[in-house]
C-alpha atoms as one frame of an Amber mdcrd trajectory, in Angstrom:
protein
  96.261  30.918  -1.421  94.185  33.117   0.898  97.117  35.526   1.233  97.419
  35.783  -2.540  93.695  36.516  -2.867  93.885  39.210  -0.182  96.800  40.858
  -1.968  94.855  40.837  -5.250  91.820  42.351  -3.565  93.629  45.157  -1.729
  96.531  45.913  -4.094  94.586  48.102  -6.599  93.230  50.489  -3.919  96.665
  50.742  -2.312  98.325  51.485  -5.614  95.660  54.034  -6.464  96.475  55.961
  -3.262 100.050  56.639  -4.361 100.592  59.999  -6.070 103.103  62.776  -6.316
 103.075  65.417  -3.588 101.343  68.635  -4.614 101.729  72.234  -3.505  98.497
  71.922  -1.541  99.950  68.942   0.328 103.138  70.816   1.135 101.431  74.019
   2.250  99.247  72.005   4.632 102.238  70.537   6.495 102.698  71.819  10.047
 106.095  72.110  11.721 106.951  71.581  15.388 109.908  73.369  16.977 111.515
  74.839  20.104 110.538  72.209  22.737 110.890  73.445  26.342 110.675  71.068
  29.311 108.863  72.329  32.415 110.874  72.604  35.677 109.141  69.511  37.111
 109.750  67.536  33.909 106.053  66.698  33.436 105.200  68.977  30.523 106.723
  70.170  27.260 105.830  73.511  25.693 106.549  73.870  21.986 105.657  75.850
  18.879 103.400  74.585  16.090 103.638  76.587  12.860 100.944  76.368  10.178
 101.550  77.903   6.722  98.992  80.529   5.717  98.711  81.060   1.985  96.393
  84.028   2.529  98.797  85.809   4.897 101.912  84.605   3.016 103.563  83.523
   6.279 103.500  80.898   8.991 101.077  81.311  11.867 102.609  79.959  15.068
 100.896  78.817  18.268 102.172  77.526  21.609 101.147  73.987  22.550 101.807
  71.901  25.664 102.099  68.124  25.886 102.098  65.863  28.926 105.299  63.818
  28.985 103.750  60.715  30.593 100.747  60.368  28.265 101.641  62.392  25.178
  98.317  64.243  25.348  98.638  67.745  23.948  96.562  70.897  23.723  96.981
  74.425  22.342  97.985  76.985  24.945  97.576  80.150  22.854  95.194  81.409
  20.186  93.968  84.664  18.670  95.538  87.208  16.302  99.198  87.280  15.364
 101.728  84.545  16.037 103.098  83.134  19.291 106.556  81.588  19.623 109.560
  80.996  21.896 107.761  79.600  24.988 109.797  79.789  28.203 108.682  78.262
  31.526 108.866  80.410  34.643 111.187  79.004  37.352 108.184  77.768  39.376
 106.540  76.211  36.307 103.249  78.054  36.831 103.515  80.438  33.878 104.894
  80.500  30.355 106.481  83.598  28.869 106.438  83.825  25.087 106.868  86.238
  22.202 103.644  87.287  20.477 102.780  89.667  17.640  99.147  89.976  18.696
  99.583  93.618  19.710 102.177  96.332  18.916 104.695  94.046  17.262 106.683
  91.231  18.831 106.526  91.615  22.606 106.825  89.421  25.708 103.560  88.017
  27.039 102.898  85.955  30.171 100.261  83.209  30.463  99.272  81.135  33.517
  99.417  77.452  32.601  96.489  76.546  34.863  94.190  78.950  33.020  93.591
  82.650  32.535  94.300  85.420  30.085  97.717  86.278  28.693  99.236  89.521
  29.945 101.524  91.776  27.932 104.802  92.381  29.757 107.119  94.348  27.444
 106.598  97.436  25.273 109.942  97.870  23.544 109.764 100.174  20.481 111.430
  97.662  18.137 109.986  94.527  19.699 111.598  91.733  21.697 112.938  88.231
  21.116 114.761  85.372  22.859 113.258  85.694  26.374 115.245  84.231  29.265
 113.930  84.110  32.838 115.927  85.452  35.763 116.302  82.768  38.461 114.138
  84.692  40.962 111.379  85.189  38.332 111.416  88.955  38.898 112.133  89.638
  35.240 113.308  88.364  31.889 116.213  89.129  29.628 115.242  89.871  26.016
 117.006  91.033  22.874 115.834  94.145  21.048 117.092  96.527  18.372 117.624
 100.172  19.268 118.543 103.262  17.271 122.311 103.770  17.569 123.585 106.381
  17.864 120.593 108.440  18.938 121.557 111.362  16.672 122.331 110.227  13.120
 123.252 111.804   9.817 119.817 111.060   8.349 118.162 113.027  11.176 120.232
 116.121  10.423 119.610 115.792   6.686 115.869 115.246   6.782 113.719 118.338
   6.784 110.554 119.248   4.904 111.217 116.481   2.383 112.338 113.435   4.393
 113.962 110.475   2.708 114.918 106.959   3.687 118.206 107.171   1.761 121.180
 106.436   4.001 124.925 106.965   3.810 127.217 104.192   5.045 130.819 104.890
   5.908 131.754 101.660   7.678 131.049  97.944   7.864 128.944  96.014   8.918
 125.963  97.684   7.214 124.055  94.519   6.262 124.043  90.957   7.565 122.441
  88.685   4.971 119.046  90.358   4.374 119.082  92.355   7.638 120.069  96.004
   7.181 122.047  96.909  10.322 123.086 100.506   9.614 121.907 102.947  12.275
 120.909 100.370  14.884 122.330  98.012  17.479 121.052  94.829  19.050 121.135
  95.055  22.859 120.184  92.944  25.849 117.378  94.310  28.044 116.080  93.340
  31.463 112.274  93.526  31.530 110.614  93.695  34.941 107.648  91.312  35.150
 105.625  93.479  37.546 106.050  96.904  35.902 107.199  96.087  32.367 110.115
  98.512  32.712 112.958  97.695  30.305 116.586  98.436  31.222 119.465  98.233
  28.747 121.948  95.785  30.287 124.574  96.319  27.560 124.688 100.057  26.685
 127.764  99.780  24.446 128.508 100.471  20.786 128.314  96.788  19.816 125.670
  94.224  18.949 124.986  92.214  22.117 124.624  89.312  21.718 126.650  89.091
  18.536 124.882  88.782  15.182 127.696  87.424  13.024 129.403  84.152  14.055
 126.970  83.594  16.889 126.089  80.328  18.592 122.968  78.574  19.813 121.800
  80.933  22.534 124.487  83.513  23.319 123.138  84.729  26.670 123.443  82.831
  29.955 122.479  83.627  33.549 124.223  82.084  36.558 121.931  79.955  38.771
 122.232  82.510  41.589 121.436  85.373  39.186 124.659  87.235  40.002 126.251
  86.911  36.566 125.072  87.427  33.003 127.391  86.259  30.227 127.000  87.293
  26.595 128.836  86.550  23.353 129.973  89.749  21.669 132.110  90.710  18.696
 134.205  93.276  20.541 136.453  94.481  17.709 135.984  97.955  16.279 135.337
  96.375  12.854 133.330  93.153  12.691 133.027  92.568   8.944 136.555  91.274
   8.304 137.053  88.725  11.105 135.299  86.207  13.355 136.664  87.360  16.706
 133.743  86.731  19.079 134.473  86.616  22.819 132.463  86.046  25.985 131.856
  88.909  28.395 130.286  89.286  31.823 127.732  92.122  31.878 128.074  93.967
  35.183 126.328  97.286  35.927 126.552  98.501  32.351 130.182  97.405  31.926
 131.531  94.324  30.175 134.323  92.178  31.627 136.080  89.976  29.079 136.268
  86.245  29.815 137.845  84.808  26.658 140.503  86.166  24.314 140.867  83.676
  21.472 141.037  85.074  17.942 138.295  82.726  16.714 134.650  82.600  17.750
 133.676  81.788  21.351 129.922  81.450  21.907 127.041  79.411  23.367 127.773
  80.026  27.094 126.174  77.734  29.688 126.251  77.377  33.491 126.025  74.038
  35.283 122.880  73.659  37.470 124.969  73.845  40.682 126.819  76.944  39.455
 130.263  75.393  39.918 131.123  75.170  36.225 130.862  77.324  33.140 131.105
  75.967  29.586 131.151  77.365  26.064 131.960  76.442  22.477 135.138  77.718
  20.870 136.717  77.906  17.423 140.464  78.324  17.711 141.468  79.776  14.352
 140.740  83.333  13.290 138.735  83.953  10.136 136.911  80.613  10.036 133.129
  80.477  10.415 132.991  76.666  10.254 136.101  75.640  12.161 136.177  72.657
  14.531 134.146  73.388  17.655 135.768  72.656  21.013 133.863  72.332  24.277
 135.581  74.466  26.928 135.002  74.043  30.671 135.851  76.656  33.305 135.654
  76.180  37.059 133.925  78.901  39.083 134.820  80.114  42.571 132.809  82.248
  44.969 129.975  82.680  42.499 132.297  84.327  39.996 133.530  83.183  36.595
 137.144  84.066  35.907 139.263  83.706  32.762 140.060  80.155  31.639 143.054
  78.698  33.483 146.065  76.892  32.070 147.795  74.251  34.224 145.867  75.500
  37.257 147.215  79.044  36.991 145.412  82.159  35.848 147.021  83.807  32.793
 148.625  87.244  33.119 146.366  90.228  32.631 146.916  93.028  30.150 145.133
  96.339  29.629 143.304  96.800  26.349 143.375  99.856  24.118 140.297 102.021
  23.596 137.899 100.789  20.898 138.100 104.002  18.883 141.848 103.495  18.371
 142.904 101.021  15.700 145.867  98.986  16.816 148.516  97.905  14.312 148.628
  94.350  13.058 146.235  92.030  11.200 142.549  92.927  11.294 141.702  89.675
  13.024 143.971  90.512  15.953 142.632  93.996  16.755 141.061  94.130  20.207
 138.175  96.209  21.523 137.995  98.492  24.520 137.249  97.110  27.914 138.632
  96.379  31.339 141.664  94.272  31.993 141.656  90.974  30.105 143.775  87.811
  30.076 146.655  87.571  27.650 145.538  86.469  24.156 145.073  82.716  23.586
 146.086  81.815  27.147 142.746  80.183  27.803 143.041  77.933  24.775 146.532
  76.488  24.975 145.574  73.363  26.901 143.174  72.110  24.215 145.365  72.429
  21.145 145.777  69.181  19.248 149.110  67.327  19.463 151.696  68.669  17.092
 150.010  72.066  16.856 152.486  74.783  16.024 151.575  78.411  16.704
């Protein structure tokens, strides 16, 4: 009886609280993303985004939470937005991307307290920071004008125009106009802020189309940098993404499948290298396979089949179009393993080439 009376007393207020969600409710919702665990495992840095109706965009801030207690606090504030927090190897600082000054650049903030310091000054901004193991610098992705001299520069005079002429694909990826620029990987020195192009080639590095979840990886000893790149001369008609080792401005091919190979990762002890692979050419949503490659002497070689390295062949220059299907054309580069050799061991039973 008492329970029935309590339900009668409290039911009307509870029912009155139910209502349909409104735009004001939705615009007030905050989102949490990009959690990053500190090297000692005691803290998590993450991004909290708050919609701003006045600015017509989300305003993002970096927060940190203590793993043991769940207590959290904001780490950044001020103008612009802050995102992509990345712990330094010693866990004493957090690098992040901020738009507080001169576009999206890398900033560095001591976790124990102090002011944030601007590290990069790339003309077209920076994104996706990744610490070098010795904490001397970070790898970032940035757009650059490519080539330096373009048709629009020769055409523009006293009456400049933004009109452009496109003679090849890919000129747009979704809503991102790519004509006249490339995406490259840069090494930014923490002490001086100097930025060095690690991938000075006529390709988007890391790849834009058919990419994975983080297409840049650094070996634990810092001696290797692997990137996912669409190395064909034409990228709009196929999904041929391969993994390459960036070495002194040159790229050494690791994989040769005709599908998309991306998301490279090193094991913490540096003995193994893994990546995700789609076997079939032309499919953007094919079955993903986890590939594992053993490393020797601090060096990642091509995937092995039955314990033996595949034969090596020399590739044609990228400016020359080889005969055959578009999806099988190969880019320029150093010697590379024979096509599909690194993928034969993982084909499903009954597979027929």
